[in-house]
C-alpha positions in Angstrom: -13.3 -73.1 -42.3 -12.4 -69.5 -41.4 -13.9 -68.3 -37.8 -15.9 -65.0 -38.3 -14.7 -63.3 -35.4 -11.6 -62.5 -37.8 -14.3 -60.8 -40.2 -15.5 -58.0 -37.7 -14.1 -54.7 -37.7 -13.6 -52.6 -34.7 -16.6 -50.9 -33.3 -15.8 -47.0 -33.7 -17.6 -44.7 -31.1 -20.3 -41.4 -33.2 -18.7 -38.8 -32.8 -19.0 -36.3 -30.2 -22.7 -34.9 -29.7 -21.9 -31.2 -30.8 -23.8 -27.9 -28.8 -24.1 -25.9 -32.1 -26.4 -25.4 -33.8 -29.1 -26.0 -31.2 -31.8 -27.2 -31.1 -35.0 -25.1 -33.0 -36.9 -25.2 -29.9 -34.0 -23.4 -27.7 -33.2 -20.9 -30.8 -36.9 -19.5 -30.7 -37.2 -19.5 -27.2 -33.6 -17.5 -27.6 -35.7 -15.3 -29.9 -38.9 -15.0 -27.8 -37.3 -14.1 -24.7 -35.0 -11.1 -26.7 -38.4 -10.0 -27.9 -40.1 -9.8 -24.3 -37.1 -8.1 -22.7 -36.7 -5.7 -25.7 -40.7 -4.8 -24.9 -40.1 -5.0 -21.4 -37.2 -2.1 -21.5 -39.5 0.1 -24.3 -42.4 -0.1 -21.7 -40.1 1.2 -18.7 -39.2 4.4 -20.7 -42.2 5.6 -21.7 -43.7 4.5 -18.1 -40.8 6.3 -17.1 -41.3 9.6 -19.4 -45.0 9.7 -18.9 -44.6 9.7 -15.1 -41.4 12.0 -15.0 -44.0 15.1 -16.4 -45.6 14.7 -12.9 -42.5 14.6 -10.8 -41.4 18.0 -12.6 -44.7 19.6 -12.3 -44.3 18.7 -8.3 -40.9 19.9 -8.1 -41.6 23.0 -10.4 -44.7 23.6 -7.6 -42.1 23.6 -5.0 -40.4 26.6 -6.5 -43.1 28.8 -6.9 -42.5 30.5 -3.6 -45.2 31.6 -2.2 -43.8 34.5 0.2 -42.0 36.7 -2.0 -41.5 39.2 0.0 -39.3 41.6 -2.3 -42.6 41.6 -4.9 -44.8 41.6 -2.0 -43.4 44.9 -0.3 -44.4 46.6 -4.0 -48.4 44.9 -4.2 -48.7 41.8 -2.1 -51.9 41.5 -4.6 -49.8 41.5 -7.5 -47.5 39.2 -5.9 -50.5 36.2 -5.0 -51.9 37.1 -8.7 -48.6 36.2 -10.1 -48.5 32.8 -7.7 -51.9 32.1 -9.2 -51.3 32.6 -12.6 -48.0 30.3 -12.3 -50.1 27.7 -10.6 -52.9 28.0 -13.3 -50.2 27.6 -15.9 -48.9 25.1 -14.4 -51.5 22.9 -14.2 -52.8 23.6 -17.6 -49.8 22.2 -18.8 -49.9 18.8 -16.9 -52.9 18.3 -17.9 -52.8 19.0 -21.4 -49.2 16.5 -21.4 -51.9 14.0 -19.0 -54.9 14.4 -21.4 -54.1 14.9 -24.9 -57.2 13.5 -26.0 -58.6 16.5 -24.2 -57.0 18.9 -27.0 -59.6 22.1 -25.3 -58.1 22.1 -21.8 -55.5 25.9 -22.9 -58.4 27.3 -23.8 -60.8 26.4 -20.6 -61.6 29.3 -18.2 -63.3 29.6 -14.9 -66.7 27.7 -14.8 -65.0 24.9 -17.4 -61.7 24.6 -16.1 -63.5 24.2 -12.5 -65.5 21.1 -14.5 -62.6 19.7 -15.8 -60.1 19.8 -12.4 -63.0 18.8 -10.5 -64.3 15.6 -13.3 -60.4 14.5 -12.8 -60.2 13.7 -9.4 -62.0 10.5 -7.4 -64.8 11.1 -5.5 -63.9 11.3 -2.3 -62.0 14.4 -2.6 -64.7 16.5 -5.6 -66.8 18.2 -2.4 -63.3 19.6 -1.3 -61.4 20.0 -5.0 -65.0 22.2 -6.4 -64.1 24.9 -3.1 -60.3 25.0 -3.9 -60.7 25.0 -7.9 -63.1 28.1 -7.1 -60.7 29.8 -5.2 -57.6 29.3 -7.7 -59.8 30.5 -10.5 -60.9 33.4 -8.3 -57.4 34.3 -7.4 -56.5 35.2 -10.6 -58.7 38.3 -10.7 -58.6 38.9 -6.6 -55.8 38.5 -3.8 -56.0 34.8 -1.6 -55.1 34.3 1.7 -55.6 30.2 1.8 -52.2 30.0 -0.5 -51.2 27.1 1.3 -54.5 25.7 0.9 -54.0 26.4 -3.1 -50.7 24.8 -3.1 -52.0 21.6 -1.4 -55.2 21.4 -4.0 -52.5 21.6 -6.3 -50.6 18.9 -5.6 -53.4 16.5 -4.9 -54.9 17.2 -7.9 -51.5 16.2 -10.2 -50.3 13.0 -7.3 -54.0 12.1 -7.5 -55.1 12.3 -11.3 -52.2 11.3 -12.7 
């Protein structure tokens, strides 16, 4: 009789488990993570461009010099009217950017423009806004003495409505 142990072969260890290709779960997780990152970056870029107009409007508001001495020497009324026109144009540009569904913003004048400006502000500012928006519209036609209040109103409108 032969020894059965002689018929056994040597033990072979299995091949090492490779890390490539990864399991389908890891592939799916990687794809989902990349998609989420891309969507998040796209959202951040859109948000940056959206609010960039707000910061630019505030910078433009600061560049409109309320006390232009050379223009006031010629005609103080003309200087105030020019500033009022610049303020009004700035508000209309900003409103057109942030409220694109309201296509008639550029054509709004006087009472309807005041109503639009007041309607976009939160309730707590509406009483003050109604007065200042009326001042803005009347300042287009005659000089005003409350230009600092007008600038504060425009700054408030840009910050609160957008």
